[in-house]
Each structure stands twice: as structure tokens, then as C-alpha cells.
ZAMARGU-4260 file (C-alpha; in steps of 0.2 Angstrom, whole numbers, plus 5000, padded with zeros to 4 digits):
<rodrens>
0) 4983/5288/5713 | 4996/5275/5718 | 4992/5265/5702 | 4995/5281/5692 | 5012/5284/5700
5) 5017/5266/5698 | 5012/5266/5680 | 5022/5283/5677 | 5037/5276/5686 | 5036/5260/5676
10) 5035/5270/5660 | 5050/5281/5664 | 5060/5266/5668 | 5055/5257/5652 | 5059/5273/5642
15) 5076/5274/5650 | 5079/5256/5647 | 5074/5259/5629 | 5086/5274/5627 | 5100/5265/5635
20) 5097/5250/5624 | 5096/5261/5609 | 5112/5270/5614 | 5121/5254/5617 | 5115/5248/5599
25) 5121/5265/5591 | 5138/5263/5600 | 5140/5245/5594 | 5136/5251/5576 | 5148/5265/5578
30) 5162/5254/5583 | 5158/5238/5573 | 5172/5234/5562 | 5165/5225/5546 | 5175/5211/5539
35) 5188/5217/5526 | 5181/5215/5509 | 5194/5223/5496 | 5209/5229/5506 | 5215/5247/5507
40) 5211/5262/5496 | 5217/5280/5495 | 5204/5293/5499 | 5208/5311/5496 | 5198/5324/5506
45) 5200/5341/5499 | 5201/5357/5510 | 5183/5364/5513 | 5174/5348/5511 | 5158/5347/5522
50) 5156/5332/5533 | 5141/5327/5523 | 5151/5327/5507 | 5165/5317/5516 | 5153/5304/5521
55) 5146/5302/5504 | 5164/5301/5497 | 5169/5288/5510 | 5154/5277/5505 | 5157/5279/5486
60) 5175/5273/5489 | 5168/5257/5498 | 5175/5263/5515 | 5159/5267/5524 | 5144/5256/5525
65) 5131/5269/5532 | 5134/5287/5528 | 5119/5292/5538 | 5125/5283/5554 | 5142/5291/5552
70) 5135/5308/5551 | 5124/5305/5566 | 5138/5299/5576 | 5149/5314/5572 | 5135/5326/5577
75) 5131/5317/5593 | 5150/5318/5598 | 5152/5336/5592 | 5165/5331/5579 | 5156/5335/5563
80) 5167/5351/5560 | 5184/5343/5566 | 5187/5332/5550 | 5204/5336/5542 | 5208/5337/5523
85) 5222/5326/5517 | 5226/5310/5508 | 5221/5295/5518 | 5224/5276/5516 | 5208/5268/5522
90) 5202/5250/5525 | 5187/5244/5515 | 5176/5244/5524 | 5180/5252/5541 | 5170/5256/5556
95) 5163/5274/5558 | 5173/5276/5574 | 5189/5271/5566 | 5186/5283/5551 | 5181/5298/5562
100) 5197/5296/5573 | 5208/5294/5557 | 5201/5310/5549 | 5199/5320/5565 | 5217/5317/5570
105) 5223/5319/5552 | 5232/5302/5551 | 5236/5305/5533 | 5246/5294/5520 | 5261/5304/5515
110) 5265/5306/5496 | 5281/5296/5493 | 5294/5302/5480 | 5309/5291/5475 | 5322/5298/5463
115) 5336/5287/5457 | 5354/5293/5453 | 5359/5297/5436 | 5342/5304/5429 | 5342/5318/5416
120) 5332/5334/5421 | 5317/5329/5410 | 5317/5312/5417 | 5317/5319/5435 | 5302/5330/5431
125) 5293/5315/5423 | 5296/5305/5439 | 5290/5319/5451 | 5275/5322/5440 | 5270/5303/5440
130) 5274/5299/5458 | 5266/5315/5466 | 5252/5318/5453 | 5258/5335/5449 | 5257/5345/5432
135) 5272/5340/5422 | 5271/5356/5412 | 5271/5367/5428 | 5286/5357/5435 | 5295/5359/5418
140) 5293/5378/5419 | 5298/5378/5437 | 5315/5369/5434 | 5319/5382/5421 | 5314/5398/5429
145) 5327/5404/5441 | 5316/5417/5448 | 5305/5403/5456 | 5320/5395/5465 | 5325/5397/5483
150) 5342/5406/5485 | 5357/5394/5484 | 5375/5399/5480 | 5377/5384/5469 | 5363/5390/5457
155) 5371/5406/5453 | 5370/5409/5434 | 5362/5392/5431 | 5348/5391/5417 | 5340/5376/5424
160) 5341/5363/5439 | 5350/5349/5429 | 5361/5340/5442 | 5354/5349/5458 | 5338/5339/5462
165) 5345/5327/5475 | 5342/5309/5472 | 5334/5301/5487 | 5317/5296/5494 | 5306/5309/5501
170) 5289/5310/5510 | 5277/5325/5507 | 5260/5329/5515 | 5245/5331/5503 | 5243/5343/5494
175) 5260/5347/5488 | 5265/5360/5475 | 5279/5360/5462 | 5288/5374/5471 | 5288/5365/5488
180) 5295/5349/5480 | 5309/5359/5471 | 5313/5368/5487 | 5314/5352/5497 | 5326/5343/5484
185) 5337/5358/5482 | 5338/5359/5501 | 5343/5341/5502 | 5357/5344/5489 | 5363/5359/5499
190) 5364/5349/5515 | 5374/5335/5506 | 5387/5347/5499 | 5389/5355/5516 | 5391/5338/5525
195) 5404/5332/5512 | 5413/5349/5512 | 5415/5348/5531 | 5424/5331/5529 | 5435/5335/5515
200) 5454/5335/5516 | 5462/5352/5518 | 5465/5361/5502 | 5448/5355/5493 | 5443/5370/5483
205) 5433/5365/5468 | 5418/5376/5466 | 5401/5368/5468 | 5396/5369/5449 | 5413/5361/5444
210) 5411/5348/5458 | 5393/5344/5453 | 5397/5343/5435 | 5412/5331/5438 | 5401/5320/5450
215) 5388/5319/5437 | 5400/5312/5424 | 5406/5299/5438 | 5388/5295/5441 | 5385/5291/5422
220) 5401/5281/5421 | 5402/5271/5437 | 5393/5254/5439 | 5403/5249/5455 | 5403/5260/5470
225) 5421/5256/5474 | 5427/5263/5457 | 5419/5280/5459 | 5434/5288/5467 | 5446/5281/5455
230) 5435/5287/5440 | 5435/5304/5448 | 5454/5303/5450 | 5456/5299/5431 | 5446/5315/5426
235) 5455/5326/5440 | 5471/5320/5432 | 5466/5324/5415 | 5460/5341/5420 | 5476/5345/5429
240) 5486/5340/5413 | 5475/5350/5401 | 5469/5335/5392 | 5451/5333/5385 | 5440/5322/5397
245) 5434/5311/5382 | 5419/5305/5393 | 5406/5295/5383 | 5391/5300/5393 | 5394/5319/5389
250) 5392/5314/5371 | 5376/5305/5374 | 5370/5320/5384 | 5374/5331/5369 | 5364/5320/5358
255) 5350/5318/5370 | 5350/5299/5368 | 5351/5285/5381 | 5361/5270/5374 | 5375/5259/5380
260) 5388/5263/5367 | 5395/5278/5358 | 5401/5277/5340 | 5414/5287/5331 | 5401/5296/5321
265) 5394/5302/5338 | 5410/5311/5343 | 5407/5324/5329 | 5392/5332/5338 | 5394/5350/5339
270) 5390/5354/5357 | 5400/5362/5372 | 5395/5346/5381 | 5405/5335/5369 | 5421/5332/5379
275) 5430/5324/5365 | 5430/5341/5356 | 5431/5353/5370 | 5444/5354/5385 | 5439/5355/5403
280) 5422/5351/5411 | 5406/5354/5401 | 5396/5369/5405 | 5386/5360/5419 | 5380/5343/5425
285) 5374/5330/5413 | 5363/5321/5426 | 5358/5320/5445 | 5373/5313/5454 | 5370/5304/5471
290) 5379/5306/5487 | 5392/5293/5482 | 5397/5301/5466 | 5397/5318/5475 | 5409/5311/5488
295) 5420/5302/5474 | 5431/5317/5470 | 5435/5320/5488 | 5439/5302/5491 | 5450/5300/5476
300) 5468/5295/5479 | 5480/5309/5475 | 5494/5296/5472 | 5484/5288/5458 | 5491/5293/5441
305) 5478/5284/5430 | 5473/5294/5415 | 5462/5281/5406 | 5449/5268/5409 | 5439/5256/5399
310) 5425/5243/5403 | 5432/5226/5408 | 5416/5217/5402 | 5410/5212/5419 | 5403/5228/5425
315) 5419/5236/5431 | 5434/5245/5422 | 5452/5243/5419 | 5463/5258/5423 | 5479/5264/5415
320) 5492/5277/5418 | 5499/5276/5400 | 5491/5276/5383 | 5501/5260/5379 | 5493/5251/5394
325) 5476/5258/5389 | 5477/5251/5372 | 5481/5234/5379 | 5465/5235/5390 | 5455/5240/5375
330) 5461/5226/5365 | 5457/5214/5379 | 5439/5221/5379 | 5437/5218/5360 | 5443/5200/5362
335) 5430/5198/5376 | 5416/5205/5365 | 5421/5195/5350 | 5421/5179/5360 | 5404/5182/5367
</rodrens>
């Protein structure tokens, strides 16, 4: 009887030792970080994906070496139903423990969108579609469908969102919709106008559409930040005198062409955006102005009497208050071009 008891105790101890050894081995396998093989990769887990399908997807992406071990580890920890959908940046390969923690906590890689200043609406739509992997046709429809826009006073009566999709860098959680992106960009534009208006000098009264339209012309004309207020002042002065703005970028917008120079034949284009033929501001913005260009009319020196400017050949402009002085500046530019 004593021998039987001794044998049973030994077997129990041996079994326990084996279980502990197996448990330690499983824990080491769960936490073992394989040496990196091919850097990071993006894995997109769609809502409703099962833990088994997630394991297979991670393995196919080269992120997980043992889908079966991953699933067993999740089940033993009661975490099989806690993995979250999202867009993840994962190391190839990773430890099962690291992947489980990343997906359980939802440590996602955000979608980044960067819109530069001066884009036309179609260019903005294309940039959003590429960077956020959205349907360009759906985006194009949304930016021309006022019924789908959030309510903002500056959009009243607008046929599209030209000029109002604020240039900046944004971060979105996956998945993101066209409507969500547009609402975010319009909200950023609204906040920018409010902040600039709050710091404006007393008497600033230009309505948002005119303000944005003028800023868009400044955006298209300016190469140097320091010149933006002065370019804005030239156009403000011309508006005050009832002069045509004669802004080359408005002609190119009317033509739908991107190029550096405007020719005399271009000035004949029949369009309300052609400011060589029509007085006042065009019907709306000609591109997306950035914050610096939106701030330019507010920062323009009211004592500056300039009515003309022309490129100086080095990235800046020469300004003039009289046509006679302007002709001299134009002649200087021609000499510079002929000599180059």
C-alpha cells in the first residue's frame, strides 16, 4: 500500500512538473519575439472578422508564424473575442503576445492626409482619394452636393466646395468615409476663419466668400510669405477704385490649365472668372488658400497705395503705385528674361 501511494504521489508530481514545463514552454512561445525579417507592414482588420480569420490574415501578411499557437493563446486568456477592427502597422514577424495586445487595445495606425495650399478642387479630391484610399467618384459627388455638407454660413449658395477644404495635415481612424473627411476639412476652415476674424483690426467687414476668393488669388500669386499681405493690398486697392483685378491665375482657372505664363490670347477667354474682362472678384475661390493667404488681407498695410506688381525674376515681385512705374518694372523683367 505504501508503495502504491508513493508511486501515485510520484506520478502526480511528475505530471504537475510536466504541466508546468509545458505551460512555461507555451508562455515562452507566446512571448518569443522572432528576429525581424522584412520590416513593418500594414494589416487592415475589417469589422466582424473572427479571431480565426484574423490569425490567418496575420500569417498571410508574414506577421505571425503560428496561427494555431496564436489562437490557443487567445482562448487560454479569454481574449479571442476582444480583438478590434482597424488599420494596424505590424512588425514582420511579431510575437503572438505583442500582436494580441496591439489588436486587443486597438493600437491602430491612423490614416494620414496632407493637403497642400493652392490645389484646385479636383486636385484636392484626387489627393484625398489616393491618400485615404477612398472612392474618387464618391468624393467628387460629395464636394458638389450641398445637401450632403454640414451647415456652415460661408457655404450658403455655393455650388461646390472649391476653396473651403482647408489645407493642412490630418489624421483619421480607419475606416473613414467621404462625408467624415469633408466635415473635418470644413470644420478646420471654419475654425481658421473664426480665429483670424477674432484678431482682425476694427472695421474688417469682408464677407467670408469674398474674403476666401481674394485669399485664393493671393495663394495663387504669392511665392514668398512676406509678400502675401502686399499682394492682397494691391487687389484691395484695385477693388476700392473699381479697377479690374487683372489677375493671371483667374485666367488659368477659367481655362482649366496649369502653367507658368499667361499669353495675350488667353485673356479673351469668356468666363466670369476672367478678371481681365470682368470687374470685381470672380464668383468664388480659384483654389484652396492656406492660413497665411487667408490672413493676408487682414495684415495688409492700409497705407500702401500699390496698384500693380510683376515678377522680379527671383521668386518675388516688384510693386508699383503708378502705371508708369509698373511699366519700368515690366521692362526690367523682360531684360532679365532676354539675358537669361
